[in-house]
Each structure stands twice: as structure tokens, then as C-alpha cells.
N, C-alpha and C positions, 0 to 999 in steps of 0.2 A: 124052241129051237135049241138043240144040244150043241154045246160049244166044243170044238176040238182044242187040242193043246195049243195050237198056234193062234187060234182066235182068243183063247184065254190070255195068252202072253200079250197079244195086241191090245186087248181090253185093259189089262194092267198097265201097259205102257202109256196108253192114251190118258187114263185116269191119273197115273203118277205124274205125267208131264203137266197135266192140268193143276195138280197139287203144287208142283214146283213153281209154276207161273203165279198161282194165287199166293203162295208163300212170299215170293219176291215182291209182287205188287202190293200186297197188304203190308209188308215190312216198310216199303218206301212210303206208301200213303199214310199209314198210321204214325210213322216217325217224322214225317214232314209237316203234316197238318196238326194244328194244336187242338186235337180232340181229347176229351176227358177220359174216354175209354178206348181200349185197344183190343177189340174182340178177335178171337181166333176163328177164322173161316176156312182153314185148310181142311177141316174135317168134313165139310159138305160133300166133296166128291166121294169120300169113304162111305158116307150115309147113302148117297145115291147109288153107288155101285153095289152096296149090300142089298138094297131093295131090288135092284134090277138083276143082279147076277148071283145072289146068294151069299151065305156067310163065309164060304171058303175064299171067294174073291174079296169080299169085304174085309175079312180078317187079314188077308195078305196085304191089301192096301193100307189097312190100319197099322200093320207092322212097319210098312214102308214109311208111313207118316211119322211113326215113332223114331225111326232111324233118321228121317229128315229133321226131326226136332233135335236129336242129339247133334247132328252135323251143324245145324243152324246155331245152336247154343254154344258150340265149340268155337265156331268161326266168329260169330257176331256176339261179343260178350255183353251181357246185360247183368244187372245186379242179381238176377235170379237164375243165371245160366248154370250154376252149380247144382240146381235142383234137377236139371235135365241132362247134364253131361258130366261123366266122371273124369273128363280130360281137361277140366279147368280147375282153377284154384278152389279148394274146399269141396270139389266134386267127390262123390263116393260111388262105389260100384252099384249101389241101389238107386242111383240116379237113373240108371237104365230101366229099372222097374217103373219108375215114375214116368219116364219118357215113352216106353214102348207098350207095356201091358194094357193101360187104359185105352190106348189107340187101337189095339187089336180088338178090344171089346166094342169099340165104336162100329167096327165092321160086322159085328154079330147081332147086337141088340135090335137095330132098326129092321133087319130082315124078319125077325120073329114077331116084333110088334106089328109090322105091316101085315103079315100073314094072319094074325089074330084079329085085325081090325077091318073096318069098312074102307072102301076105296079112298075117297078124298080125305075123310077124317083120319083114316089110317096113315096116309102120307104125312099129314100135319103132325100127328102124334109121333110117328116114327122119326121125323126130323127133329122134333123137340127132345124126344127120349135119347136119340143118338147123341145130340149135343150135351144133354144132361149126363149121359154116361161118361163122356169126356170129363166134364166138370167134377162129378162126384168121385170118380176114381183117381183123377190126377190130384185133386185137392185132398182127398182122403189119404192117398199115398204120401203126399207131402206132410200131412198132419201126423201120420204114424211114423214115418221114416226120418223126418227132419224136425221133430217137435222141439228140439233144444235150440233151434235157430231163433233169432230175435229175442234173446234172453228168455226163452221158454214161452214167449207170447206170440206164437205164430198164428193164433186164433184171430188176432186183429188184422193181419194181412189177408188171411183166408176170407174173413167176413167182408172185407172191402171188395175182393174179387167176386165173391158170390153176389154181393149187392149191386155190382155194376156190370162187369164183363159177361158173367154167365147168363144174365137175363137177356142181354142184347144178342149173345151167341145163340141162345135157344130160339128166340124169335126169328132171327135171320135164317137159321138152319131149317126151321119149320116151314117158313114161307117159300124159301128157295127149293126145298124138297117138293112141295106141292106144285111149284112152277116148272121144275125141270123134269121130274120123273115121267109124267104123262107124255111129254114130247119124245123123250128117249124110248119109252115103251112102244110108241107108234113106229119110231125109226128102227127099232130092234126087230119088229115083225117081218 
């Protein structure tokens, strides 16, 4: 089914609203509950939209996720907010690169991975690779652009994140992609 401009805008609005709700709920839940990890799950709608509607919609939603990250880190200050927002203390203009560029890529890679793979397995791999795209490019950008932070030992912080959050994020994204996409594909027809 070919989408018109108005249906594309409606699709973006629905997925972006879902991302905002997920961002708010996950912030509340992960900050109130004493859980050892705080995985990012806002990227799951980007992965799903990429598979269902293609890389253009996916990249647009990824860019919107990046902007949401900048706003979130500007308003709700965390020790790492300067990595994602140039508008906070110690923030740099290249914080925008860390916040936005990897998120755009989340909207592109799952689409192509899914197109190259088998149905169910392809969904699982696409969800995992979409999440891994976020992890690799965000942490890689932090490593190259903010390597002087933590007295030059940013590797310790990145290793901790990779060893905890990224594995949980990848598993959650993979399984939710397999659970959500087939239902939405049927509804889309």
C-alpha cells in the first residue's frame, strides 16, 4: 500500500507520540525502581517503523528520537547530559552528533537487515541490530568526541554500559520487534 503525504505524517505522529510516552514512562520507572540497569527502549518504535514503512520514515523517526534525547538531557539533568546536549554545562556542539546521528541510523539499518533475512529470524536479527546500531554509534561517538572525559579513562564507563545496558537493550528490542511487527503488518494490509 502506497502512503500519501498525510498518511506518512499520521504514521510519524503516532510513532513519535509512542516514543514520548515510552520515554516518560521509562524515565519514571527506571528512576523510581532500584534496578541495576536502565536500558533505553525508546528506539523500539524507530526499529518497528523502519521495518514496516522503510528507511525514510525510520530515519525521520530516528532524527526525532535524537531531538527528544537532546530535549530530555537539557531538561532532566543527569551526570551524562553534556554528552547529549550542548545546552548544559560542559556540553559541546558535537553533543548533537552523539544525540542525533546514531538515532537516524537506527531508522535505516533494521529495514535493510530485515529485507536481507528470513521472516521471523529476520525480525529478531533486525531488532537486535537496530539496538546494536544505537549502542555502537552512540558509544563510539562518545569515545571519539569525549575521550578526554573521566581523566582520559572513558573506556571504563563505556565498558560498564556495554556489559550491562546494551545486552538488555538488544534482547528487549529483538523480542519486542518479533512480537510487534507481525501484528502491525496484518493491521497495515
